[in-house]
TIVODO-206877 format. One record per residue (C-alpha): residue in one letter; x, y, z. Coordinates in steps of 0.02 Angstrom, whole numbers, padded with zeros to 5 digits, always signed. Layout:
N
AXYZ ...
//
This chain:
283
M+02118+01885+01230 R+02012+01762+01135 Q+01888+01899+01091 R+02027+02011+01022 S+02098+01867+00920 R+01928+01831+00845 T+01904+02017+00804 K+02073+02024+00715 R+02033+01870+00611 S+01864+01943+00565 N+01944+02107+00511 R+02073+02016+00406 F+01939+01913+00321 R+01838+02069+00281 A+01993+02154+00207 F+02030+02001+00102 R+01853+01997+00036 L+01863+02183-00006 I+02027+02160-00102 L+01957+02009-00195 L+01798+02103-00241 S+01900+02252-00301 A+02009+02139-00409 V+01856+02058-00486 L+01775+02226-00522 L+01936+02291-00597 T+01951+02139-00706 L+01772+02156-00766 T+01802+02341-00803 L+01958+02301-00903 I+01867+02164-00997 F+01726+02285-01039 F+01850+02418-01093 V+01945+02298-01205 S+01785+02229-01281 T+01733+02406-01335 L+01892+02439-01430 G+01822+02357-01586 S+01940+02348-01732 Q+02040+02503-01683 K+02228+02493-01685 F+02299+02449-01515 G+02422+02564-01434 I+02538+02541-01288 L+02396+02567-01164 H+02289+02438-01249 K+02431+02311-01247 F+02462+02345-01064 V+02279+02319-01025 F+02278+02153-01119 E+02436+02094-01033 F+02360+02135-00864 A+02186+02069-00897 G+02237+01909-00988 P+02307+01811-00837 M+02159+01863-00730 Q+02038+01806-00864 K+02132+01641-00874 V+02118+01617-00686 L+01933+01660-00686 T+01899+01545-00834 T+01994+01401-00755 T+01908+01427-00588 T+01738+01435-00671 G+01778+01275-00766 Y+01826+01184-00606 V+01668+01245-00519 N+01557+01191-00665 S+01646+01023-00676 F+01624+00992-00489 K+01443+01044-00499 Q+01411+00926-00645 E+01499+00782-00557 Y+01396+00813-00401 V+01235+00816-00503 D+01287+00655-00593 L+01332+00571-00428 F+01166+00621-00352 S+01075+00555-00506 V+01170+00389-00497 R+01129+00374-00312 E+00945+00403-00345 E+00949+00278-00489 N+01032+00149-00376 K+00896+00173-00246 R+00762+00150-00379 L+00844-00005-00451 W+00870-00081-00277 K+00687-00053-00236 E+00635-00135-00400 L+00752-00282-00364 Q+00677-00307-00191 E+00501-00300-00263 S+00550-00426-00398 R+00625-00544-00269 T+00469-00532-00162 A+00357-00567-00312 A+00466-00715-00364 L+00459-00786-00187 K+00270-00770-00184 N+00259-00854-00355 R+00369-01000-00298 E+00266-01020-00140 A+00105-01016-00240 L+00172-01148-00360 A+00228-01260-00217 T+00061-01241-00128 N-00033-01275-00290 A+00069-01435-00322 R+00043-01494-00143 L-00144-01463-00144 K-00159-01542-00317 K-00084-01703-00248 L-00206-01700-00102 L-00352-01673-00221 E-00296-01814-00335 F-00278-01930-00186 K-00448-01880-00120 E-00532-01906-00289 S-00448-02076-00313 S-00518-02139-00148 D-00699-02173-00104 L-00663-02146+00081 P-00729-01990+00168 Q-00585-01874+00212 L-00560-01716+00313 S-00426-01591+00267 A-00308-01526+00402 R-00154-01417+00416 I-00002-01437+00527 V+00014-01296+00655 G+00152-01366+00766 K+00287-01499+00774 D+00370-01602+00911 P+00549-01639+00857 S+00586-01763+00997 H+00663-01928+00940 W+00542-02047+01026 F+00373-01965+00998 R+00390-01884+00827 T+00221-01797+00826 V+00138-01648+00742 I-00011-01540+00792 I-00153-01513+00668 D-00296-01387+00666 R-00436-01516+00681 G-00510-01588+00840 S-00655-01677+00919 S-00774-01538+00865 D-00736-01591+00685 G-00770-01774+00723 V-00587-01822+00746 F-00543-01956+00874 K-00395-02060+00927 G-00338-02195+00804 M-00395-02112+00642 A-00274-02128+00496 V-00184-01974+00429 V-00115-01966+00251 S-00045-01843+00125 G-00049-01842-00064 D+00105-01955-00065 G+00054-02088+00060 I+00029-02127+00244 V+00084-02002+00376 G+00027-02077+00541 Q-00122-02088+00657 I-00214-01977+00780 L-00137-01995+00953 T-00232-01871+01063 V-00375-01750+01032 S-00440-01586+01103 P-00595-01491+01043 N-00502-01395+00906 Y-00334-01481+00888 A-00259-01654+00877 K-00088-01733+00894 V-00031-01850+00755 L+00094-01990+00790 L+00203-01998+00635 A+00237-02166+00555 I+00425-02139+00575 A+00410-02131+00765 P+00494-02278+00855 S+00329-02317+00942 S+00236-02334+00775 A+00198-02504+00696 I+00093-02533+00540 D+00041-02691+00447 V+00105-02681+00269 L+00128-02786+00112 L+00266-02804-00016 Q+00163-02749-00166 K+00242-02871-00289 S+00243-03030-00184 R+00098-02984-00067 V+00202-03045+00080 R+00154-02966+00245 G+00271-02878+00366 I+00269-02753+00508 L+00332-02579+00467 K+00413-02491+00615 G+00478-02315+00634 T+00660-02286+00677 G+00649-02107+00740 S+00744-02049+00586 L+00679-02025+00409 T+00673-02212+00371 F+00571-02367+00415 K+00623-02544+00450 L+00519-02690+00388 D+00516-02836+00509 Y+00461-03018+00500 V+00496-03048+00315 L+00572-03222+00292 K+00737-03247+00203 T+00650-03356+00075 V+00550-03206+00010 D+00623-03119-00142 V+00646-02936-00091 K+00744-02811-00194 E+00787-02627-00182 G+00651-02525-00267 D+00507-02640-00216 F+00352-02545-00163 I+00274-02561+00010 V+00087-02530+00035 T-00033-02541+00181 A-00107-02714+00216 G-00274-02649+00281 Y-00276-02763+00435 G-00353-02695+00594 G-00456-02561+00507 L-00330-02421+00536 F-00268-02393+00358 P-00361-02445+00201 T-00274-02575+00092 G-00152-02519-00042 L-00099-02346+00020 P+00083-02302-00025 V+00204-02323+00119 G+00377-02320+00042 V+00510-02406-00063 V+00637-02537-00009 S+00806-02448+00001 K+00917-02585+00077 V+00907-02774+00102 I+01024-02872+00218 K+01020-03062+00236 K+01123-03118+00384 R+01177-03298+00411 R+01089-03309+00576 G+00904-03288+00602 M+00749-03319+00500 F+00711-03143+00440 Q+00787-03015+00327 E+00839-02841+00380 I+00748-02722+00266 E+00760-02533+00263 V+00619-02433+00184 K+00624-02255+00120 P+00457-02167+00157 A+00346-02113+00014 V+00309-01955+00114 D+00437-01817+00142 F+00414-01791+00328 L+00522-01634+00328 T+00403-01536+00216 L+00233-01589+00280 E+00102-01451+00285 D-00070-01506+00222 L-00143-01674+00271 L-00300-01779+00254 I-00386-01872+00396 I-00476-02030+00340 E-00645-02021+00424 R-00730-02175+00495 E-00859-02217+00625 K-00801-02208+00804 P-00795-02383+00879 F-00923-02418+01014 Q-00852-02409+01189 G-00954-02502+01319 
//
């Protein structure tokens, strides 16, 4: 049954195509016949031919117009799509280039600070780069790509172009762990740059320090600079540490509560300098 139904539909379609082809051929014949009449006077037959051929010409012209319009719209749409692809590719390439330029500028500025710091100091220094971080609250350490094979040992000071970063905590042949100055277990001798009063700078585990053992009688204000004291041989004297950001004088006790904002941005550390010194003799 299905086969017969398909055969009938096929036969109908062929008949329809034959009728349509015949109509087109007839129309073309009539058009040719009319076009050869020239300027002769039209008779009844000529008028009949025009009346019959006119509507068919109108249908053919309209259909052709629709087909050409659709074709043109498709071509335009395809061209717009290709143009969008090209523009999107150019936009992505421009974004990539802009990102590389920004990264190059940031790297250049960071390395320029390191170079300026290195040139302003007479101390021998070894460059290093951070390759890993420990985000734990208590330890606050980073891993650098220098180790004992480069002459690095525990206790060496680590700085950046902005100021002190911390000290070497443990060492392997090719890598070392740096205890950051903001770690709660860190303590550094420092000076209030203006008054030269000594205090102990301690890490809080967050992005701030606290300055302990500064008497209430000492004049301390927000914005005062803190530098290394140079005691104990760990950090040289006068390295930037931070700026006083808050001062609290309580009624009880001898000392002030002082909060210090680090000179170093510990969230964006990448390139560091290790201050080289002779390894202490161990008997």
